[in-house]
C-alpha positions as CSV (number, residue, x, y, z in Angstrom):
1,M,0.0,0.0,0.0
2,A,1.5,3.3,-1.0
3,S,2.4,5.7,1.8
4,S,0.6,9.0,2.2
5,Y,1.8,12.3,3.4
6,L,0.0,14.9,5.6
7,F,-0.4,18.6,4.6
8,A,-2.4,20.9,6.7
9,G,-3.8,17.9,8.5
10,T,-5.3,16.4,5.3
11,A,-4.2,13.1,3.7
12,G,-3.0,13.5,0.1
13,P,-1.7,11.2,-2.6
14,S,1.7,9.6,-2.4
15,L,4.7,11.2,-4.2
16,P,4.8,8.5,-6.9
17,D,1.1,8.8,-7.6
18,A,1.5,12.6,-7.9
19,A,4.4,12.3,-10.4
20,A,2.3,9.8,-12.5
21,A,-0.7,12.2,-12.4
22,G,1.5,15.1,-13.6
23,A,3.0,13.1,-16.4
24,A,-0.5,12.1,-17.6
25,A,-1.6,15.7,-17.5
26,S,1.4,16.8,-19.5
27,A,0.7,14.1,-22.2
28,A,-3.0,15.1,-22.3
29,A,-1.9,18.8,-22.8
30,V,0.4,17.8,-25.7
31,R,-2.4,15.8,-27.4
32,A,-4.8,18.7,-27.1
33,V,-2.3,21.0,-28.8
34,L,-1.7,18.5,-31.6
35,R,-5.5,18.2,-32.1
36,T,-5.7,22.0,-32.4
37,R,-2.7,22.4,-34.7
38,L,-3.4,19.3,-36.8
39,P,-7.2,18.6,-36.7
40,F,-7.0,16.0,-39.5
41,A,-4.2,13.9,-38.0
42,P,-4.9,11.3,-35.3
43,C,-3.0,11.9,-32.1
44,P,-1.3,8.7,-31.2
45,S,-1.6,7.3,-27.7
46,P,0.7,6.8,-26.0
47,L,2.8,9.8,-27.3
48,P,5.9,9.0,-29.3
49,A,9.1,9.0,-27.3
50,C,10.2,12.4,-28.8
51,L,7.0,14.1,-27.4
52,A,6.7,12.2,-24.2
53,P,7.5,14.2,-21.0
54,V,11.0,13.8,-19.7
55,S,11.6,13.7,-16.0
56,Q,14.5,15.8,-14.5
57,E,16.3,12.6,-13.6
58,S,16.0,11.1,-17.1
59,L,17.2,14.4,-18.6
60,H,20.3,14.5,-16.3
61,T,21.1,10.8,-17.3
62,R,21.0,11.6,-21.0
63,L,23.1,14.7,-20.6
64,T,25.8,12.9,-18.7
65,R,26.0,10.3,-21.4
66,L,26.9,13.0,-24.1
67,P,30.6,12.8,-25.2
68,S,32.8,15.5,-23.6
69,V,34.2,18.1,-26.0
70,R,37.5,19.7,-25.2
71,P,38.0,23.3,-26.5
72,T,40.7,23.6,-29.1
73,P,43.0,26.7,-29.4
74,S,41.5,29.2,-31.9
75,A,43.4,30.2,-35.0
76,A,44.0,33.6,-33.7
77,A,45.6,32.2,-30.5
78,A,47.8,30.0,-32.6
79,D,48.9,32.9,-34.8
80,S,49.6,35.0,-31.8
81,A,51.8,32.2,-30.3
82,D,53.7,31.9,-33.6
83,S,54.2,35.7,-33.8
84,A,55.5,35.8,-30.2
85,A,58.0,32.9,-31.0
86,S,59.1,34.7,-34.1
87,S,59.7,38.0,-32.3
88,R,62.0,36.2,-29.8
89,Q,64.3,35.1,-32.6
90,P,67.2,37.5,-33.4
91,Q,66.6,39.4,-36.6
92,P,69.4,39.6,-39.3
93,F,71.7,42.6,-39.0
94,S,71.0,44.9,-41.9
95,V,73.6,47.1,-43.7
96,L,72.9,49.5,-46.6
97,F,75.8,50.9,-48.7
98,V,75.1,54.2,-50.5
99,C,76.9,56.2,-53.2
100,L,75.7,58.6,-55.9
101,G,74.4,56.4,-58.7
102,N,74.7,52.9,-57.2
103,I,76.8,51.6,-60.1
104,C,80.4,51.8,-58.8
105,R,81.3,52.3,-55.1
106,S,78.2,51.1,-53.2
107,P,77.7,47.9,-55.4
108,A,81.4,47.1,-54.8
109,A,81.0,47.7,-51.0
110,E,77.9,45.4,-51.1
111,G,80.0,42.7,-52.9
112,V,83.0,43.0,-50.7
113,F,81.0,42.8,-47.5
114,S,78.8,40.0,-48.7
115,S,81.9,38.0,-49.7
116,L,83.3,38.4,-46.2
117,V,80.0,37.4,-44.6
118,T,79.7,34.3,-46.8
119,N,83.3,33.2,-46.1
120,K,82.5,33.2,-42.4
121,G,79.2,31.2,-42.9
122,L,77.1,34.1,-41.6
123,D,74.7,34.7,-44.5
124,A,71.7,33.9,-42.4
125,H,72.6,36.6,-39.9
126,F,72.9,39.5,-42.4
127,K,70.8,41.5,-44.8
128,I,73.0,43.4,-47.2
129,D,72.0,45.9,-49.9
130,S,73.1,49.0,-51.8
131,A,71.5,52.1,-53.2
132,G,72.1,55.5,-54.7
133,T,71.2,59.1,-53.7
134,I,69.8,59.5,-57.2
135,G,67.8,57.2,-59.4
136,Y,69.5,58.0,-62.8
137,H,70.8,54.5,-63.2
138,E,67.9,52.7,-61.7
139,G,67.6,49.1,-63.0
140,D,71.1,49.0,-64.4
141,L,73.9,46.6,-63.5
142,A,77.0,47.9,-61.9
143,D,79.7,49.6,-64.1
144,P,81.5,46.8,-66.0
145,R,84.9,48.2,-65.0
146,M,83.9,47.8,-61.4
147,R,82.6,44.3,-61.9
148,A,85.8,43.3,-63.8
149,A,88.1,44.7,-61.1
150,S,86.1,43.0,-58.3
151,K,86.1,39.7,-60.2
152,K,89.9,39.6,-60.2
153,R,89.7,39.6,-56.4
154,G,87.1,36.8,-56.4
155,I,84.2,39.1,-55.6
156,E,81.0,38.9,-57.7
157,I,78.9,42.1,-58.0
158,T,75.3,41.2,-59.0
159,S,73.3,44.1,-57.6
160,I,70.8,46.2,-59.6
161,S,70.9,49.9,-59.2
162,R,68.1,51.6,-57.2
163,P,67.7,54.9,-55.3
164,I,67.4,55.1,-51.6
165,R,63.9,55.2,-50.3
166,P,62.1,56.1,-47.0
167,S,61.7,52.5,-45.9
168,D,65.4,52.1,-45.8
169,F,65.6,54.2,-42.6
170,K,63.3,51.6,-41.0
171,D,64.7,48.5,-42.6
172,F,68.4,48.9,-42.0
173,D,70.6,49.0,-38.9
174,L,73.4,50.8,-40.6
175,I,73.4,53.1,-43.7
176,L,77.0,53.7,-44.9
177,A,77.8,56.6,-47.2
178,M,80.9,56.5,-49.5
179,D,81.7,60.2,-49.1
180,L,80.6,63.4,-47.2
181,Q,78.3,64.6,-50.0
182,N,76.5,61.2,-50.0
183,K,76.1,61.4,-46.3
184,D,74.6,65.0,-46.5
185,D,72.3,63.9,-49.3
186,I,71.1,60.9,-47.3
187,L,70.4,63.1,-44.2
188,A,68.6,65.7,-46.3
189,K,66.3,63.0,-47.7
190,Y,65.6,61.8,-44.2
191,E,64.6,65.4,-43.2
192,L,62.3,65.7,-46.2
193,W,60.7,62.3,-45.9
194,S,60.2,62.6,-42.2
195,F,57.7,65.4,-42.8
196,K,55.6,63.2,-45.1
197,E,55.6,59.9,-43.1
198,P,56.7,58.6,-39.7
199,L,60.4,57.5,-39.6
200,P,62.5,56.3,-36.7
201,A,63.7,59.2,-34.6
202,D,67.2,57.7,-34.3
203,A,67.6,57.1,-38.1
204,Q,70.2,59.8,-38.4
205,R,72.5,57.9,-36.1
206,K,72.4,55.0,-38.5
207,V,74.1,57.1,-41.2
208,K,77.9,56.9,-41.2
209,L,80.9,57.1,-43.5
210,I,82.3,53.8,-44.6
211,C,85.8,55.0,-44.2
212,S,85.2,55.5,-40.5
213,Y,85.8,51.8,-40.2
214,C,89.2,51.8,-42.0
215,T,92.2,50.7,-40.0
216,K,94.9,50.5,-42.7
217,H,94.1,53.7,-44.7
218,R,93.8,57.3,-43.6
219,E,91.3,58.4,-46.3
220,T,88.0,59.7,-44.9
221,E,86.1,59.2,-48.2
222,V,85.9,56.6,-51.0
223,P,86.6,58.5,-54.2
224,D,84.3,58.2,-57.2
225,P,86.2,56.2,-59.9
226,Y,83.7,56.8,-62.7
227,Y,85.7,59.3,-64.7
228,G,89.1,57.8,-63.9
229,G,91.1,54.8,-65.1
230,P,91.6,51.3,-63.8
231,Q,93.7,52.4,-60.9
232,G,90.7,54.3,-59.5
233,F,88.7,51.1,-59.3
234,E,91.5,49.3,-57.6
235,K,91.8,52.1,-55.0
236,V,88.1,51.8,-54.3
237,L,88.4,48.1,-53.6
238,D,91.5,48.6,-51.4
239,L,89.5,51.0,-49.2
240,L,86.4,48.9,-49.1
241,E,88.2,45.7,-48.2
242,D,89.9,47.5,-45.3
243,A,86.6,49.1,-44.1
244,C,84.4,46.1,-44.5
245,D,86.8,43.8,-42.7
246,S,86.7,46.1,-39.7
247,L,83.0,46.7,-40.1
248,L,82.2,43.0,-39.8
249,D,84.5,42.6,-36.7
250,S,82.7,45.6,-35.1
251,I,79.2,44.1,-35.7
252,L,80.2,40.7,-34.4
253,T,81.6,42.3,-31.3
254,Q,78.4,44.3,-30.6
255,S,76.0,41.5,-31.6
256,G,76.5,38.6,-29.2
257,H,74.0,36.3,-30.9
258,I,76.1,36.2,-34.1
259,S,79.0,33.8,-34.2
260,S,81.0,32.6,-37.1
261,S,81.1,28.9,-38.0
């Protein structure tokens, strides 16, 4: 015999009987709705499982049986992690050599310095380029006389002439001018371009004379050999080999993460 409970002194139905009565009432309500919405369709009895009332205990049981889903890192989070890892890696040290037309002295400086870097197995640690203060020879190979003189010393010059541009002040750690006029022209361009677009405030400190690195020669400038004879090109290479050798030693001393193989 089912147990009964007392409420306000009156005997009532047992808990199981009340639950059964509630379920029956819910089923009756659903059938009434179906008869209203679908007057021509017979309402099945008992109700299909998909429409039958679900007890709280039954719902909890079904939910606990669902497979667990572990959240996966989003694409944005993965990209952020990759970017952070990349920023921790040392960036190549960048050097830009500049003369007037970028067909004699600065291409030779690029070739000499690149040869030294390659011989030490340090190509991955450097970004090396050259440019001119004017764009008159843009797209041209270096002067054939300069290329021939360099080749005799085992140095290949393959650069294509281009003018210096605003982004160079952002992209390079050092900008080395061949003479005082080149240096003045570079700084003048920086002043002009800095009014048109944001450039690094310390960019002027990047601009130096290549001969400031010479240890065997007393010259302060690399002379332009364009209108001279073969000896002028040899003199340029002598100065550049001296300066570039000292330049590389200076960079390696200041950059502890770069070591020769």
